[in-house]
C-alpha positions as CSV (number, residue, x, y, z in Angstrom):
1,X,0.0,0.0,0.0
2,X,1.4,3.4,-1.0
3,X,2.0,6.0,1.7
4,X,0.0,9.2,1.9
5,X,2.3,12.0,0.9
6,X,1.6,15.6,2.2
7,X,3.5,18.6,0.9
8,X,3.5,21.5,3.3
9,X,4.3,24.8,1.5
10,X,7.2,27.0,2.6
11,X,6.2,30.6,3.5
12,X,6.2,33.2,0.7
13,X,5.6,36.9,0.4
14,X,2.6,38.2,-1.5
15,X,3.6,39.0,-5.0
16,X,3.3,37.5,-8.5
17,X,6.8,35.9,-8.7
18,X,6.6,34.0,-5.4
19,X,3.0,33.1,-5.8
20,X,3.7,31.8,-9.3
21,X,6.6,29.7,-8.1
22,X,4.5,28.2,-5.3
23,X,1.6,27.3,-7.5
24,X,3.9,25.8,-10.1
25,X,5.5,23.6,-7.5
26,X,2.1,22.6,-6.3
27,X,1.1,21.6,-9.8
28,X,4.3,19.5,-10.4
29,X,3.9,17.8,-7.0
30,X,0.3,16.9,-7.7
31,X,1.2,15.4,-11.1
32,X,4.0,13.5,-9.4
33,X,1.6,11.7,-7.0
34,X,1.4,13.9,-3.9
35,X,-1.9,13.3,-2.2
36,X,-2.3,16.3,0.2
37,X,-1.0,19.8,-0.3
38,X,-1.2,22.0,2.8
39,X,-1.1,25.7,2.0
40,X,0.6,27.0,5.2
41,X,1.0,30.8,4.8
42,X,0.4,32.3,8.2
43,X,2.0,35.7,7.3
44,X,-0.3,36.4,4.3
45,X,-3.5,38.4,4.7
46,X,-6.7,36.7,3.8
47,X,-7.0,38.2,0.3
48,X,-3.5,37.0,-0.8
49,X,-4.1,33.6,0.8
50,X,-7.4,33.2,-0.9
51,X,-5.9,34.0,-4.3
52,X,-3.1,31.4,-3.8
53,X,-5.6,28.7,-2.7
54,X,-7.9,29.3,-5.6
55,X,-4.9,29.0,-8.0
56,X,-3.7,25.9,-6.2
57,X,-7.1,24.2,-6.5
58,X,-7.1,24.9,-10.2
59,X,-3.5,23.6,-10.5
60,X,-4.4,20.2,-9.1
61,X,-7.5,19.7,-11.2
62,X,-7.5,16.3,-12.8
63,X,-5.1,14.8,-10.3
64,X,-5.8,12.9,-7.0
65,X,-4.2,15.7,-5.0
66,X,-6.3,17.6,-2.5
67,X,-5.6,21.2,-1.3
68,X,-5.8,21.9,2.4
69,X,-5.6,25.3,4.0
70,X,-3.7,25.6,7.3
71,X,-5.9,26.9,10.1
72,X,-8.1,29.3,8.0
73,X,-11.4,27.4,7.7
74,X,-13.1,30.6,6.3
75,X,-10.5,30.9,3.5
76,X,-10.6,27.2,2.7
77,X,-14.4,27.3,2.2
78,X,-14.4,30.5,0.3
79,X,-11.7,29.4,-2.1
80,X,-13.1,25.9,-2.7
81,X,-10.3,24.0,-1.0
82,X,-10.7,20.3,-0.3
83,X,-10.0,20.6,3.4
84,X,-8.3,22.3,6.3
85,X,-5.4,21.5,8.6
86,X,-5.8,22.5,12.2
87,X,-3.1,23.5,14.7
88,X,-3.0,22.2,18.2
89,X,-4.7,25.3,19.5
90,X,-7.4,25.4,16.9
91,X,-11.1,24.8,17.4
92,X,-12.1,21.1,17.8
93,X,-12.5,19.0,14.7
94,X,-16.1,18.2,15.5
95,X,-17.0,21.9,15.5
96,X,-15.4,22.4,12.1
97,X,-17.1,19.3,10.8
98,X,-20.5,20.9,11.5
99,X,-19.9,23.8,9.2
100,X,-18.1,22.2,6.2
101,X,-19.6,20.2,3.3
102,X,-19.5,16.5,3.0
103,X,-16.2,15.1,1.9
104,X,-14.2,18.1,3.3
105,X,-11.0,16.8,4.9
106,X,-10.0,17.8,8.4
107,X,-6.6,17.1,9.8
108,X,-4.8,18.2,13.0
109,X,-1.3,18.6,14.2
110,X,-0.5,16.7,17.5
111,X,2.7,16.3,19.5
112,X,2.1,13.5,22.0
113,X,0.2,10.3,22.3
114,X,-2.2,11.7,24.9
115,X,-3.0,14.6,22.7
116,X,-3.6,12.3,19.7
117,X,-6.1,10.2,21.7
118,X,-7.9,13.2,23.1
119,X,-8.5,15.0,19.8
120,X,-9.5,11.8,18.0
121,X,-12.0,11.0,20.7
122,X,-13.6,14.4,20.1
123,X,-14.5,13.3,16.6
124,X,-14.5,15.1,13.3
125,X,-10.9,14.4,12.2
126,X,-9.7,12.4,9.1
127,X,-6.0,12.3,9.9
128,X,-3.3,13.5,12.3
129,X,0.1,15.0,11.6
130,X,2.5,13.9,14.4
131,X,5.9,15.4,15.1
132,X,8.5,16.4,15.5
133,X,9.7,12.9,14.7
134,X,13.3,13.7,13.6
135,X,15.4,16.8,14.1
136,X,14.7,19.4,11.5
137,X,16.2,22.7,10.4
138,X,12.7,24.3,10.3
139,X,12.6,23.9,14.2
140,X,16.1,24.6,15.4
141,X,16.9,23.1,18.8
142,X,13.9,20.7,18.7
143,X,14.9,17.1,19.5
144,X,13.0,14.5,17.4
145,X,11.0,12.0,19.4
146,X,12.0,9.1,17.1
147,X,10.1,6.4,15.2
148,X,9.4,4.4,18.4
149,X,7.2,7.2,19.8
150,X,5.6,7.6,16.4
151,X,4.7,3.9,16.4
152,X,3.1,4.2,19.8
153,X,1.0,7.2,18.6
154,X,-0.1,5.2,15.5
155,X,-1.1,2.3,17.6
156,X,-3.1,4.4,19.9
157,X,-5.6,5.9,17.5
158,X,-7.9,4.6,14.8
159,X,-7.3,7.2,12.1
160,X,-4.3,7.7,9.8
161,X,-1.2,9.3,11.3
162,X,1.3,11.1,9.1
163,X,4.8,11.7,10.4
164,X,6.4,15.1,10.2
165,X,9.8,16.6,11.1
166,X,13.1,15.8,9.4
167,X,11.5,13.5,6.9
168,X,13.7,12.2,4.1
169,X,14.6,8.9,2.3
170,X,17.2,7.8,5.0
171,X,14.5,7.7,7.7
172,X,11.4,6.7,5.7
173,X,12.0,3.0,6.2
174,X,11.5,3.4,9.9
175,X,8.5,5.7,9.4
176,X,6.9,2.9,7.3
177,X,7.6,0.3,9.9
178,X,6.1,2.5,12.6
179,X,2.6,2.0,11.3
180,X,2.3,5.6,10.0
181,X,0.0,6.0,7.0
182,X,2.5,8.4,5.4
183,X,4.4,11.6,6.0
184,X,4.4,15.4,5.5
185,X,7.3,17.7,4.9
186,X,8.5,21.1,3.8
187,X,12.2,20.8,3.0
188,X,12.0,17.5,1.2
189,X,9.8,19.2,-1.4
190,X,11.1,22.7,-1.3
191,X,14.9,22.2,-1.3
192,X,15.1,20.8,-4.8
193,X,14.5,22.3,-8.2
194,X,11.0,22.0,-9.6
195,X,12.5,19.8,-12.4
196,X,13.9,17.4,-9.8
197,X,10.7,17.2,-7.7
198,X,9.1,14.2,-9.4
199,X,12.2,12.0,-8.9
200,X,12.6,13.2,-5.3
201,X,9.0,12.2,-4.6
202,X,9.4,8.8,-6.3
203,X,12.6,8.0,-4.4
204,X,10.9,9.0,-1.1
205,X,7.9,6.8,-1.8
206,X,10.1,3.8,-2.6
207,X,12.1,4.4,0.6
208,X,8.9,4.2,2.7
209,X,8.6,0.5,2.4
210,X,12.3,-0.3,2.9
211,X,13.5,-1.9,6.2
212,X,14.3,0.5,9.0
213,X,15.2,0.5,12.6
214,X,12.6,1.9,15.1
215,X,15.0,4.1,17.0
């Protein structure tokens, strides 16, 4: 079974050049087989975020990819996104579920097994994003909890768990063995050229099923 792959966008400034580059990368990733694309742009005002999300939804048309908006349920609904990704301090998933259409995806970030169980028991969620699993440059000074802790979180809930934090081919074997349904990442997708992105994604997917050590 293939892993669920989630691209989390790196922050950009409002403006045609950066927005064009982001949307182009989204389109390439969708055609290369990425399943979820989380538009995480906390610094943008609502109008610019809405514009990017609308363009991203159009860019993935005809593919299996689904566009999620980080935190902003209002923008996700107004722009026709396929779902929303909630932070730990966001409103409960069950409350969001009551105001969104059928088939709308709702995910949530969690950082411990207890938190995972608590938010899943509240209902409304389709998946969890758990981390930080491995050390990552996007969170300097944060120590990764490791694939063993990831495995315990996966075993403790009945919905898919995606690993996040320091994810790359060298560690994806252990992520696969943990019971995770897939992974999310920023640098894995953003630190290569757009031309290299399909091969990066293919190599990562292949690495997911390889043998790894839960440590």
